[in-house]
C-alpha positions in Angstrom: 139.4 130.1 93.4 136.7 128.1 95.2 134.1 129.6 92.6 136.6 129.3 89.6 136.8 125.4 90.9 133.5 124.9 91.3 132.5 126.0 88.0 134.8 124.1 86.2 134.5 120.7 87.9 134.5 117.5 86.2 131.7 116.7 89.0 129.2 119.2 87.3 129.0 116.5 83.9 127.0 114.7 86.8 124.0 116.9 86.4 124.1 116.8 82.7 121.3 114.1 82.1 121.8 113.7 78.0 123.7 110.2 77.9 121.2 108.6 80.2 118.9 106.5 78.7 115.7 107.0 78.1 114.4 104.0 80.3 116.8 105.0 83.2 115.4 108.1 83.3 112.0 106.5 83.1 112.7 103.8 85.8 113.7 106.9 88.2 110.5 108.8 87.5 110.0 111.9 84.9 109.4 114.2 87.4 111.7 116.5 89.8 112.5 114.5 92.2 113.0 111.0 90.7 115.5 113.0 87.9 117.3 114.2 91.2 118.0 110.9 92.1 119.1 110.0 88.9 121.3 112.7 89.1 122.4 111.5 92.9 123.6 108.3 91.6 125.7 110.6 88.8 127.2 112.0 91.4 128.0 109.0 93.9 130.0 108.0 91.0 132.1 110.6 90.0 133.2 110.7 93.6 131.0 113.8 95.5 130.8 112.4 98.7 127.6 113.6 100.4 124.2 114.6 98.3 121.0 115.5 99.0 118.3 115.4 96.9 114.9 117.8 98.5 110.9 116.4 97.5 108.9 119.5 99.6 105.5 119.4 99.8 105.2 117.0 102.6 103.5 120.1 105.0 99.7 118.3 104.4 97.7 120.2 107.2 94.9 120.1 104.4 94.2 118.0 101.0 96.2 115.1 102.1 93.9 112.6 100.0 94.3 114.8 96.9 98.2 115.5 97.1 99.6 112.1 99.2 99.0 109.4 96.1 101.6 112.1 93.5 104.1 112.6 96.3 104.6 109.4 98.4 104.4 107.5 94.7 107.4 110.4 93.3 109.3 109.2 96.9 108.8 105.8 96.7 109.6 105.7 92.6 113.1 108.0 92.7 114.6 106.2 95.7 113.6 102.3 94.8 115.2 103.2 91.3 118.3 104.5 93.5 118.7 101.7 95.8 118.6 99.6 93.1 120.5 101.3 90.5 123.6 101.4 93.2 123.1 97.7 94.4 122.9 96.7 90.3 126.7 99.0 90.2 128.1 97.2 92.9 127.7 101.0 94.9 125.0 100.4 97.3 127.9 98.6 100.4 129.9 102.5 99.9 126.8 104.3 99.7 124.5 105.0 102.8 121.4 106.3 101.8 118.3 108.3 104.6 114.9 109.0 103.4 113.5 111.6 106.4 111.9 114.5 107.4 112.6 117.1 110.3 109.2 115.5 111.7 106.5 113.1 112.4 102.7 113.5 111.5 99.4 113.3 113.9 98.1 109.8 113.2 94.5 111.2 113.6 93.6 113.1 110.5 92.4 116.4 111.7 89.0 117.8 111.3 90.1 120.6 108.7 87.2 121.2 106.5 86.7 120.5 103.5 90.1 119.1 102.9 91.1 117.4 105.8 95.2 116.5 106.4 97.4 115.5 109.5 99.5 118.0 111.7 102.6 118.3 113.0 104.3 115.6 115.5 107.4 115.4 116.8 106.6 112.0 119.7 107.4 109.6 117.2 108.0 109.4 113.9 110.2 107.0 110.7 112.7 106.6 108.4 114.1 104.5 106.0 117.8 104.2 105.8 119.6 101.8 103.7 123.4 100.9 102.0 126.7 101.6 103.5 126.7 98.3 105.7 122.8 98.5 107.0 121.1 95.3 107.0 117.7 95.3 104.7 114.5 93.8 105.7 114.4 95.4 109.3 112.4 97.7 110.7 112.9 98.7 114.4 111.1 99.5 117.3 107.4 100.5 117.4 104.4 102.4 118.2 100.8 101.8 120.2 98.3 100.7 117.8 96.5 104.7 117.9 101.0 105.2 116.6 100.5 107.9 119.5 103.3 106.7 121.8 106.4 104.6 121.4 105.8 100.6 122.3 108.9 99.3 121.9 112.7 100.1 121.3 113.1 103.8 121.2 115.8 105.3 118.9 116.6 109.1 119.4 118.3 111.0 117.0 122.2 111.1 118.4 121.5 106.9 118.3 121.0 107.0 114.3 124.3 109.5 114.1 126.4 106.9 116.2 124.8 104.9 113.0 125.6 107.0 110.4 129.3 107.5 112.0 129.8 103.8 112.1 128.5 103.0 108.5 130.7 106.0 107.0 133.9 105.1 109.8 133.6 107.8 111.2 134.7 107.7 115.1 131.2 109.6 116.9 133.3 109.6 120.2 136.3 112.0 118.7 136.3 115.4 120.2 136.8 118.3 117.7 138.3 121.5 119.1 136.6 124.9 117.5 138.9 128.0 117.1 137.3 129.4 119.9 139.2 126.3 122.3 135.3 124.9 122.9 135.9 120.7 123.2 132.8 119.3 120.6 132.0 115.9 119.8 131.1 114.4 117.1 127.8 112.7 118.6 127.5 114.0 122.1 125.8 110.8 123.3 123.7 107.4 122.0 124.7 103.8 120.4 124.7 102.3 117.1 121.5 100.3 116.6 123.4 97.0 116.5 119.9 95.8 114.7 120.6 97.4 111.4 124.2 96.5 111.2 125.4 94.0 109.5 
């Protein structure tokens, strides 16, 4: 029943871009990530509560200078078009956008010749969060000048989750009980990043 419902869902129309203008497709970028962001807007518009758009290719241990301009450029174009489009349609305040990876990249360029790159770095990294009640134009926290250490206002993963829950009207401290009877809080610790909340 679930499979049949999925295959006949009205939300499937969001994946067809035939009724989108060429200017909209160009604005988002005529590449897979940009068109994915356009589909994300259409899915949100049709009532889908959670959408993920992925842009792979960030694991640049080598060929950094060759790959970064295209990869970053596609993300910049798609995300900025999505934020602008949602704002123009009056949907941004009800839509939370996060742009992040699972960890950061080393502040130093490695010496893997002939094509250098950057390696995994979990000590600190950044992300973009917009919409859903987030105050725009705010930067929280800073690193040392060499990017190796957090100098000011660290934000932990639980703080991010608390912030997301606040934006979505979810009680992050609510305790749920698993089928086995184990209590689980939605978010274990942390507190919302108040500087981001308008």
